Each structure stands twice: as structure tokens, then as C-alpha cells.
N, C-alpha and C positions, 0 to 999 in steps of 0.2 A: 640586297633583295628579296621585295617586298613577297610578302607571303600571298601564296593563290587564293582567292577570296572563295568559300565552299559553294558549290552550286544548288541553288534551292528553285524546284522543279515539279511535277507532281508526281514524280517518282520520289520524292524527299519526305510525302505526307505519307505517315504508318495508320493503322487503326488496326490498336492491340484487341484481342477477344477477352470476353469478361476475366477469363484466369491468369492470362499474359499481366494483365494491369493489376491485378491483386497482388501478384507475384512481383512486378516490378515497383510497387509505390506500396506497399504491404501497410507502412505507419498510417496511409488515410484510412486504412479500416479497421484495424486493430490497436492506435498507437503507438508506442515504441518497442521493439522487440525483447532484447535482453533474454539472461539466461536463465530466469526462475529464481533470482537472489531477492526480485524485488516484486511487491504484492500485486503491483498493477503491468509488470512485464506479460508479453502478449500471448505466454503459452497459458496464463488463467483467463485472458480473454477469450482464447479460444474454447476452453472449458465453459466458461460464462454462457455465450452464444447459444451451444449446444443446449446446456441446461434450462433456459432463457426460456426457449422453444415449448420445452416439457412445464414449466412453470405456467405458459402462458395457456396453455391445455388444462391444466388443474384451474386456473382461475374461470375458467370456463363453465366450468362442473364438470369435467373431464381427466377421470383419475386421481387418487389419493393415495399414489407413491410415486414414487420413483428410483431406480436402481442405478450405483453409479460405482465402478470399480476404476479405480486408476492406479495401475502399476507403474512400472520403473518410465516409461515412455510412451504406452501405450490407454486412452481411456475410451470407457464405455460408456454412452450414458442412454437408458432403457427406460422409457414411459409407459404408462396405461391409458393413453387418452383415445380418443379417436383413429388414430394413426395417419399418414401422409394417405389420400385416393391415391390407390396403384397406379393407376395411368400417369400420373403424375410424379411419381418420386423421382425420377431422375431430372427431371426441370426443375422439381422443388429444392433441387442441393447444386445446381449446375447453370440453373439459368436467370442471369440479372432479370429485377422486376418480374420474377415469378413467384408468387407465395398468395398464405390466404391472408396474411397481413394488410392487405389492400381490400380486403371484402370487412369494412368496419361490421357487416351485420355478425361475422362470424369469430372477429377477434374483437371485443370490447376492451377497453386502455391496458394494452398489451404492452410489454416492452419493445419487441422486436417488430417496428411499424414497417422499416424500409427495407425488409427480405432481402439483405444482404449478409446476412451475420452466416449464416450455415455455408453458404457459397464462399464467403473468405475461406471460413474453416477447411472447407475442401480444397480450397486452388493452395493453401498453407500448411498442405497433410502431405506425408508422403503416402500413407494408404490413406483411406477413407471406405468405410463403407455403410452402406442407410441397407436398413430394413424396414418394413412397414407392413402389421399384421390387420387387419381389417376384414370382418364376417367370416371368421372362417379361409382365409386368402391370404398367402404372404408375397412380398419382392423383394428382392433383394439386388441391388447394384455397388459395384466395386471400382473405384477409382484410385490413382497416382499423381498425383500436383495438380490434380483438377482433371485432367485428363480419366474419360472412361474406359476403363482395361475389363469388365465382365458385367453384360447385362444379363441378368438370371430371368428366367422364364418364372413366371407364375405359379405358384406349387399351394395346395393346399394345408392348410393347419388346425391343432387346436390349442394354439398358445391364444392367448388374451389380444382383444386389440393394445395396437399401442405405436410406439417407435422406438428405433435401438438406430443410435448412431456409434460406428467404433473409427477411432482416428490416432494416427501417431504423428506427432508434428515431424516438419519438414527439418531436417538438423542441419543441411545447407540456410536456410535463412534462420531459425535459432538453436544458435551454435550453441556445444557444450550446453545444451540446456536439459534441467533437472528441476522436479515438483518440490517444493516445499512442502510438508500434507499439514502444517501451521495456518498456513496461506489457501488452500483449500477447504482445510477445515473452518475457517471465518469464512467464507464464502457460504458453504454449506449452513451455517447457522443462520445466518441473515435469509437465508433463502427460509429457513423454517420459523424464523419469527415472523416475518410478512406474509408468510402464509400458515394460520393455524391451522391444524385439523390435517397437516398437508406431514406423509414421514418419508422423508429422504435416508436411503438405507447407500453407505459408502464404505466400502471394505470392509463390511461385518457391524459398524457402528451405524447405530439410528439417530436421527437428529428429528427432533419433535420438540413445538411450541405449542401452548394451547393460549398464552396470555398475551401473543404478539410482542409489542416493544416493552411490554413489563420484563419479562423473561429476558428481553437483552439489555438493560440496563441493571438487571440483576447479576448480569454475567460479567456486565462491564464494569460496575462500579465498585470500588470497596463499601460494601453495603454497612460495615460496622461502624466508618466513618460518616455517613449522610445525616443531613442534620433536620431533615424531617421524612416521612413517608412517601416515595414515589407518588407523582399524582400522575394517573393514570384517563385519560380524555379522548374517548372515541366519538366520532359523527359516519355522516357518509361520504364518503371517500378521503376521509380525514381518520389519523391517530397520532395522538402525540404523549412524550410521556417525559417527566424532568424530577430535578429534586437537586438539590445542592449539597456538596461536599467540603471537604478541607482542602484538597490539591489546587493548585496554582494552574490558569487559564480557562479556558470555557472547553467543555467537550462534549462535539456533538455527531449526531448519527443521525443521516436524513436521507430520505427514499423517495422513489417517484416509480408507481408502478410496479414494487417491486425489486427497483433496479435500485444499487447501493450507489448513490452520487455523491461519491469522494471527495469532491471538489464545490459540493452545495449546491447555490444557486438561487434561483428567484423566492422558491420556496424558503429556503433554509435562514435567508434575510429578513423575508418576511418574518419567520418564528422567531429570530433573535428581536426584531424590533415591536413584535405583538406582546412579547414578556415582557419588555421594559417599561411601554404604554401603559399594560394592564396593571401593573404594580403600581407605576407613579399613580396612577387615578386609582388606584385601591386604597394607599396609604394618604392618599392625596399631600405628597413630599415630591418637588422634584429632582429625584436622587439622581446621580452621574450614570448614566449607562454601565459602564464600566463595575460600578458596584454591585449593581443589580444583577450582571451576569456573570462578574468572577467566581469561580468555581462550580459553575452550572455542570450538572449533566445533563442532558435533553436528547431527545430524538422524536423525527417527526416521518410520518409517511402519509403520501397523499396518492391518489388514483386520478389521472387527468386524461381525457380521450386525444390522441394525437398528440402526443409532449414533443417539445421542441428542445432538442439535446444541442449544447455547441460544438461535439465531436460525434462520431460515430462508437466510440466506446462508453458513450452516455455519463461520464463523469459527472456533467455539471449540467441543469436546465436552466434553459435559456426563458425571456418572456412570452408568453403567450395565455390565451384564456383557457379555464377550466372546461367549458364548452363553447361550441362556436356563437352561444348567444347567450354565455353567463358572465360572472366577476370574473375579474384577472386573479390570478393566483398571489396575489399578494395582497386585496380585500377578502380572498377567500381564506386564508390562511388567518388574516387579522381577525375577521369576523367572529370565527372559531376562538379562537384563543382569547380576545378578549372578553367572548360570553361566559365561556366554558371555566376558564382559569378562573375569572371573578366569583362565578356563581361558588367555586369550589373553595375558594379563600372566606368567603363570608357564613359558607357551613364548616368548614373547618379550623377553627378560631386557634388551636394548639399548632395546626403547620404555618397559620398567617403571623403567628409568633416567630416564630423557629424561624422562617425566611427573611422576616425583618431585623432579627438577629444579625443575621447572616449578613444581611446587607450594610447593616450600622459597622460590622466586626472590617468588611472591605473598605469602609468606607476610613477608620479610623487607620487600616492599615497601608492604604493609598496616601492619605496626608501625611502622616509620620515619616516616610521615605519622600517627600514631595523637595523637601530642599534638596538631600543627598542625589537623589535621581538628576536634578537638573543640573547641579554641577557637574554630574559624573558624563549626563551627557553633550553640555559645552567642552568637557575635555576628548570626548569620542568625536566629536565632530570636528575639531582641531586635529587630532590623530589620523586621522582617515584622510586627510589630506596628503599625509605624509605617514600611512598607517606602515612601519617598517616590519609588523609581525604578519602582514597581507600582503603575500602576493596572489594579487587579482586576476578573473581571467575576465574573455570578452563578452561572451553570452552568459545571463543569466536563466532562472527561472521566473522570474516575473517582466520579462524581454519577451512578451503574448506576439510578437510577430514574428520572432526565430525560431527557426525550424529546429534547431541544436538547446534551445531552452532545457530539454526534458533530459543531456547530456551532462546540464551544468555539476560539477563535482568540486566541494572543499574536501580538502585534506588537512586534521589536524594534526601536525607531527609534534614531536618533544628533539630539542636538540639541534645545533647548527648544522650538521653533517646530514642527519637525516633527509633535514630539511630542503640543504642544498641536493641534495641526490635527485627527490622529487621536484624542488623545480627546476632544473636542469632538464628533466626528462619529460616534462608533463606538457598536456597539449593545451598551448597557453589561449587556443580560443575558449574552450569549456572545462578546464582544471583550474584550481586554484589552490592555495597553500597557506596555511596559517600556522605560525611556527609559535609552541608555548616555551615560556623559560623555565627548566627543570619540572618540575611536577608541581601540578594545581592542586588548591588549596582542597581538604575535605572539607564539601558543604554539606553534609548529612545533619538535620538538625538545624540547621543558621534557617533565617527569616530571606525576605526577594533581597533586602536590603544590602545582602551580600555582595548582592551581581554588578551595586552600583556602586560601592566600595574597593571591591577588587578590580585594578584597572583590566588585567587579562580578561576576566569573566565580563566585565562591561563591553571589551572592544569585540571579542568573541559574537556576544550577542549583536553589536551593531555590524557586523561583518553579517551578519546570518539576517540580519533584519527580521530578529523575531521577538521585538520586544513589547508589539501589542498582539501577538497573534502568527498565526503562519500564515495569512493572506499575502505577505509581501515578503515572504521566504526566497532568498537570492541563488539559493543552491538548489536541483533535486535529492543530491546524494551526499550528506556526511559524512565524512570517511572517518574513525580514528585509525593514524597509523604512526604505531608502535612496535618498539623492538619485542622480538619474541622471547623473553626471559621474564624473570619476575617484577623487575623495576617495570618495563614495559606494561606488563598486566596489572601492573598499580595504577600506574597512570589511567591505563583504558576504564578500570572500575571507576575513579575519581570523577574522567570528566562524563561516565555513564549517569554518575550518581547528580551530576552538573544539571545532567538534560533531562532526566527522569523527575527531579524533585522541584525545576522550574521550568521546565518546558516539553512534560510528559505527550505533552502534541505531536511534538517531531519525530520522538520514540511512536507512538501509537499508529501515525502515519504511512511508518515505513520510510522514514528519509536516514534514520541511523545506521551506519553498518562499523563492521573492523575488516579493516584491509588484509588479505589473507599473503602473506608473501613467502618466498621458498623460506627453507631453513638448510636446505642442501643444496651445490651444484656437484654434478656427477659427469664425468668429461672424458673423453678420448682424442685423439685428434683427429677425430671425424665428425663426431657428435658430443653436444651438450645437451644435458638434461637437469630443471631445476625440476625439483624435487620437495611437497611442500609435508612430509611426513615420514617417518622412520621405514613405513611399509613401502612407500614410493621409491627411497632412496636405494631400498634392497630389489627392488626391481627394476631400478637403472643401472644397478652393479652387475644385476644376471644378464642384463640386456649388452650392455658394453664391455662383458668379457673380462678377459685379464688384466687385473690392477686398473681400474680406471683412478682416476684423478679426482678424489672429493674434497672439497671444499664446506667446509660449515658457518655456514653465517651468524655472527652472533649479534649482530646489530644493523638497522636499515642504512646504518652511514657507511659498512663495508661493502654493501652493493654500489658497484658502477653506476652513474648516471644512463649509461648505453645499457647497461644491464636493464636497470630499474623499468627503462623503456616497456620492456616486456612484460612487466608485472602489473601495469598501469595504464594498459593500451586496451589492444581487445578481447584478450585474454585474462584480464582481469577479474578475479578474485574476488566476492566479498562476501562476508558473512552480515546474512542482516540481524540487528535484534530484533527480536520478536517478544511480545508481550503477551503470554496465553491468561487465559482465566481462573488458571489455579493457584497464581498469587498475586496479591495486589502491591501497586509499587510502593506503599510505605513498608506492609512487614518484607519487601525484599531489600528494601536501603536497612530497612533493620538488623535485618540478615549479615549482609555483606560490609556494611560499613560504621555498622553500631558497636556495640562492646564486644570485646572478644569473647562472644559466648562458646563452652565446650563444642557445643554442634557443631561450629565453625570452623573451629580448631581442628577438629577432627576431621570435615571435610576438606580443609589448607593441607594437611598433611598425607590425606589419600590421594591427593591430586598434585602433588608435586613430587617430579622424577628429580633424582639427581643426576647427570652424565657427566662424561670426563670434563669436557672444556667448560661448560656452562650450567647453572642450575636453570633448569626450565618448565615451566606449567604445562601440565597437558592440556592447552588450548582448546584444543576440538570440545573435551570434556567440561570443563568451565564454561565454553561459551553455551554450552550445552543447559547446562546448571543454572547459571545465570539466567535467559531469559524463560526459562521453564518455570 
């Protein structure tokens, strides 16, 4: 019997109010949701949307300080700008298309032009409070999931003008969320670098910069290995800074109106193009573009009126004019770089000589591996047709039309049993598996030639599609999935060495993770609890009562595919590999993968604990040390 067709009438048409629409389609407003383990997860976008409003006030000359307090789940942001007009406090945080950003006279070249950000935060928060202080009076309103629950009367106050927003993300939308301090600190440093003279106080720590992008690159780069002093150039609505180092790849930080455009866009493409063009003309030689840009460390910040971003989260700038009657962004950036960088090179011959040597070195290195690279790529193309190491998924990060692209994940495993468990339990649409054969080569101190000579490394870089940079990266998350024992930890370090040495951008841009899998299963006849630490095991034993059955997982291969599905599904636990400013990549690799120094021997001894059934590294402590 054929199924009845659904009835389509006037009653089928439904209008959602603003908060219902945001809660039903949060990805349209804040990108992916996530639990906080990735730096572009939604909870960080919520924080950013609120701070952006305070930054816009500062840019307009109102307020030189922003106070931020972020505890376990609650966020509080207080600025000292003009304060929201008291009669519009509720409308500004709960009515779409209401806000000062639509008045171009009130906000020139601001970040949040569409007036949606604060409303999205309100709708996606279990609790949201707004307070405006303006000329001796204050107004407060409280919301839950976008619904007004308390409208306070205006009262008198002696507090300074400004706005305070307090919110708690809704844990029914952001499941098991948590804030990672390093991600928040990175956000706040960027705000400080782009707003010289602004003081940001976050949980008692001060963030302040006097020299803008110069301070940013000093913090990011390995200053000891740069080939020439930072070139720092500033103009009206544009600032650039660059140098060349010794690392592989290109490293860029790009900003529009104070927004960190992690995916670049028109302005970054123009910057990369202009540097090559200017260098070729200065030296009167048609260098290969890759040789000019190899090992470059650069930053660009521009300010434009009414920027057009490619999404609500504003991570990529589209094509539009700098001003309605002005040049395009591409021409604006090109003209500035050509004029100012050319002048700098003519006036600083020592830096110009050092730059030329770096370009010629890159040219030699490229030609040295050209032959082996061609052979390796030919082998990889043939292997890709029947790549036994890769069990691919259907949707990838570079599938721009797919709404599942940001879920794409590659698990890198070792051994047939572990690979088999993940392969059988994975989501075929978005999760792929790359199987290693034993321990990978320790590539510390080797040149990039080894990436092509070593078949496993070559196939891995082709599976990821990162040979020429991250533009074509096929997976949003690259997850190292190894056993929680000494051998598994060693494999992790070897893989991290590979990525940090040859593809550091993959790590810098937050794509590399460690899969956290349970160490114990505690169960009785009614309930099963998976535990990721000794502390969790003790709690589970107390909860389940008399003599529960306890299983210690010695390796991933011991976990059945049915069980493994729980650990790589909705409740997956990923530990991000985070690079902080305290230690540079060369020093990091030298410490962990170089000669066995007394310091490293002592570290290993202190962090190795022996248990009855197997030697196990204290992973939590080691992971923290590795990335810090």
C-alpha cells in the first residue's frame, strides 16, 4: 500500500521568531557548535561576538579598557564605552535588525555590521544579562534562551559609562562544553595587537600592545632564527609586518577591522601576490613565487567600510571595495605593498641582501628534491587509486557545498586491530582512517626530502592534500589515535614531529588532535561506565556499589567496534595540540626528539608511572608539557 502524501496547506506554513530560528539553525550564525576542543568552536564565537561590540566602541574613541572574567561556564564582559541607549537595551539584544551598526555615522569600519551577533549569543545562552550604564543611570534586563525573564527598572548609579554582558552558553546546544584558556588568550592577544593602546584585563592578566603587528610577529616567530629584522609598515587603514625564517611553509596572520580572518580572503591573497611582485621587480629576476614566499612569516591588517565576509563568523573576506568610490581591496593592498616594501628594500640593503639569500636557498632546496618529488608523487597517484592505508570518507573540508565539511576527520592509527575497530565503527560520511605500519620514522633534523623518500609520509601528505599548503586540506580534524601506553606515546611524538617540522601550519591552525579513549570499563548488570582516568574509575566504582566488573583496556584493538562507536561519535573527546608563545617549534622538537639530555631523562622518569598490568605514561601531564 502506497504511503499517503503529506498534506500541504496554509497550516503547513510556519513563521519562526528570531530566537527560534537561531536556536534551530545555530550554524548559520556561529558556524559549527563543538565542545570547545577546537579554536573555532561556537562557544569562542559567542565570546568574540560580545567582545567585538566593545572593540567597536574603542575604535570609535570610546573607552580604553575592557574587563573580561571567564569562569568554568560563565562569561562576563564589561567595557567603558558610551553604553547602549537605555531605552533600547532590550531591543538591541533581542530584535533582529536593531542596533547602532546600521548607522554608518555612529560606527565607521566596525566588525559587527549585521547586528546579529549579540542576539545570537542571547538566543544560544541558558542565561543572558545585559546592563547599560549611561550618564548616571543604569538599565538591566535578563533572559533565558532568548526569552525576556526580568525587565529591571532604570536606577541611578555612580558607575562609569559602558556596557556589561553576562552569559552562560546553553549546554543543551553546546554539549559537554568547556573553555580552553589558551584559545581565549590567543583571541585576546589578537585584539590587543590590533588595537594599540587598548588594555584588556582577563581573569587578572593584562593584555596590551604598543607596536601592533610587530608585537604579534615577535610573539609568534622564532626570533632567534629570522633572516632579517621585521619589516613593519603602516599606512592609512593598512598595516603589514613580515620577515623570513627557517621553517617550512608560509605563516600568515590576517585581519579585517580587527577580525582575525583565519581563512584569509581577498586581502591576504593580494598581500601574498604583492610581496612576490615587488621582490621580482626589485631584484629584476623572475623568481618562482614559492621560492619568494617559502619560510615567510607575515601579518596584514586592513580597515574597510562595510566589509563583505563569506559567512556570519567572518573568517574569510570576500571581494568588495575599500570605499564605495575607492579602489578594490586587491589594488589597495598591492599599491601599498609595492610602494612601501620597495622603498624599504632600497633603504635597507642589509635586509635586502639577507632576503635574497633566503630566496636563493629556497630555490636550491626546491631544485634538489624536484626529481625525488616527481617520482614520489607519481607513486602516490597510483597508490591513491588503491590506497590500502586510507579508508576514506564521503565528505571533505574542501567540499565547499557540503554542510558536513566541518565534521570531516582523519584518524591516524597504528596496527591492524586498532584500525579495524575504528573502521568498523566510524561514520563513513565524515570519518576516514589512515593506517600506519608500525612506528613512523623519527624525522627530527631531516630535510623535507624525507617526506617524499618515505612512502608512508608521502601517502599521508597526499591523503591530507597539504603538499602545497593548507588551502586544499581535505579534513577539518586530523586525529592521532594510538594506544595509551609507552609505545603509543612514542608514536604520537613521532607523528607530532612530522607535522611540526614539515607542516607546522596544520598545528597552528588548530587541526591536530589526540584521541582520548577510555582506560577502564566499570560495569554491573544494570550500568556500564567508561572511565578516562584513575579518578573517574574510583567515582564509577563508588557509584555502582559492591564489586563491579572492571576491565582495563591495554590497547585500542581490545575495544570492540560496537564500543568504539561511543568514543568517536557525538561524545568524542579530543585533546587539541596547542602551540603557545612560551616555546618555539625548533626548541620543542629539540627537547623531545633530539639527544637524550639530562633534563629530558628526568622529565620522562617523573612522568612515567608503572601499574600492575602495563606501563603507562601520565598522558594528561605529558600532553600539557608537550604543547606548552
